[in-house]
N, C-alpha and C positions, 0 to 999 in steps of 0.2 A: 256613201255613194258606191254602187256596185263597180267592181273592176271587171271590164269585159273579158279579159283573158282568163281570169279566175272563174268567172261565171260559166264561160264556155267549157272550161276544163271540168268543172263540177258536174254540169249536165251531161257531158260526155261519159263521165265515170258512172253515173247512176242510170244511164239510159236503159240498161237491161232489166232493172227492177222497178222502173218508174211507174209503169201502168199498174202493176200489182199493188204497189204501195199506195198509189193514189186511191184505188178502189177500197183497199182495206182500211187505210187510215181515215178516210172520209166516210166510211160505211156506205159508199155509193152515192152520197148526196152530191158529190161534185158533178155527176152526170145530170142530175135534176137541175142544177144551176145552169149548166150549158144548154139544156133544152129550153130554159127560160130565155136565154140569149136568142136562140133561133126563133122563138115565137115573137120576140120583140122586133125582129127584122121584118116581119110582115110576109107578104106573098113572095116566095123565093123562086117560083117556077121561071127558069130562064135567066135569073138574076146573076150578075157577076159579083163574086164575093172574094175579098182578100182577108185571110185569117193569119194575123201576125203572131209571132212567138207560138207557132202551132204545136210545138212539141211532137208527140207521136200521132197527132191528127184527130183527136177525139172530137173537137168542135168542128173541124173541117168536114169530117164525114157526116156529122149531124146536119150541117148545111146542105151537103150533097143529097142526103136522104129526102130533103124538102124540094129538090129539083134545081138547086143552084149549081152553077159552074164555078168552082172554087180554086183559088191559088192559096196553098198553105205554105207559109214562109217561116223559117226558123234559122238562127245563126249557128245552131249545133247540128252538124251533119249526122252524128250518131242518132239523134232523135228523128230527124227527117227520114233517114233510111228505114226506120221501123214503121213509118206511117202507111205506106201503100198496102202492106199485108193486112191491114185492119179494115179493108173495104167491105162494107156490109151489102148484102143482096138488095136491101131497100134502096140504096143509092143507085144501083144499076136500074132498078125498076122505075125509079123516079126520073131517070135519064139525067141525073146529076153526076158530076165527076169532080175529081180533085187532081191538080198538078202540084206536086211538092217540090219546093226549091229551097236552097240555102240562101238566106238573105238577111240583111241588117235592117231592123225596124226603123233606124234613123236615116237610112238612105235607100229607099225602096227602088228596086229595078223595074219601075213601071211608069208609063207616061201619065201626065195630068188627066184627071177625069175619066179614069179607066173603069172604076168599080161602082156598083150600086150600094154595096155594104162593105165596111172595113171593120174588122173585129180584132180584139186581143183579149184572151182569157188567162188570167193569173200569170201574165208575162211582163206587163209594163213595169212592174217593180224591179225587174232584172235589167232594164234598159238604162244605160248611163245617163241619158238625157230624156226623161219622159215627155217634156214639152216638145222636143224635136220629134219624137215619135208621133205625138198628136198632130203636129204640123204636117208630117208626112201622110198621115191618115187622111187629113183634110185635102191635101194636094191631089191624092190619087182617086178621091171620090168625085163622081159627077155632081154637078149642081143639084141639090136636093137629096143627095146620097146620105146614108146614115152611118154614123160611127157608134160602135158598141164596145164598151170596156167592162169586163167582169174582173173584179179584184177583191182581195181580202182587205177590208178597212181595219184600222186599229180597233180592238174590241171595245164596245160601248159598256154601259153600266147594267144592261139586262143580265139576269142570272144565266141565260144561255151563253151570252157573249163572255161573261166572266169565267164560266166553266170551260169554254173553249180556249180562253187565254191560258188557263192552267194546263190544259191538255197540250196546247201548242208549245208552251215553254218547257214542259217537263216530260210528258209522255211521248209525244211524237218524235223528238230527237233520239230518244233511247230506242224505240222500236224501229224507226227508219234507219238508224245507224247500225243496229244489229242485222237487219235484213239486207241492207245494201252494202254493208261493210264500209260505209262512208259517213261517220257521225257528223263531220263538219258540214256536209251538205244539208243535213236536217236540223242543224243549229242555225244555219243561214236563213231558213224559211221564217221562223218566228222573229228573227232580228229585223228582216225587211218589212214584215207586216206591221210590227210595232212602230217602225219609222215612217210608214206610209201616211199621206195626208188623210184627214177625215173626209167623208163624202162631200160635205159642203165645200171644202177647200179644193178638192179635185174637180168638182163641177165648175168652180171659178176658173180653174186652169183651162178647162175646155172652152169656156167663154172667151178667155184671154187670147186663145189662138184663133178665134173667129167662128166657132161653132154656134149655131142657133138652136132654139128649142131644146136647150140642155136640161136634163133631169136625171134623177137616179131613184133606185128602189133598193132598199135593203132586204135581205132574205135570211130565213132561218135564225131569227133573233138577232140579226145584225152581224152574223158571221161573214156573209158575203154581200157584195154590193154590185148592182148592174147600173152603169152609167150610159147615157145616150146623148147624141146631139146630131144635127144635120149640117151639111155644108150649105151655105147660102146659095140660093138660086141665082 
């Protein structure tokens, strides 16, 4: 189970190299997965979106490019502080925007029924109580609002997934550690992925907290998984 103090400290330490390593180590595929999240949200023009564990704002700004008004929240201030500088011109043209705040995914500073969409990308693994995070996502959604969770599931049996597992366990920690100067941070990533529930089990967790129309889609040979559900009307 993640220790919140240690996790916050870890992300604070690697904030400066986080974006570059994400792009390099994933060969840019991470952005393709995030764009799939935005498409799954549907028509976002004028929608209110909460992006949890937003990091430096990649998914938040993609939502804004589609015309949404976004709140990006993360409990690591050093990450949040880097996000506003990444504003793309497309977000301004679409009249979408993002407000970034420091916030705990287990105790969101928002009233019930505030948002049309609540998302979390590659962050719920770092939350002390993922079920509490899902409950909070449901609470702040309006009736009929959609929750979207993008995460790395434990690698399956496909050749792509098994190759990624070897890369995750042996190559990524070495490169990430050398570039960031923090090898422990990039050992943490594969540990949490291997301990994460399989897609079917996480879908059951979403149903257990009260989401309806729950489903999921694996991507890139099972490397990533997009989950969705709606708050009952």
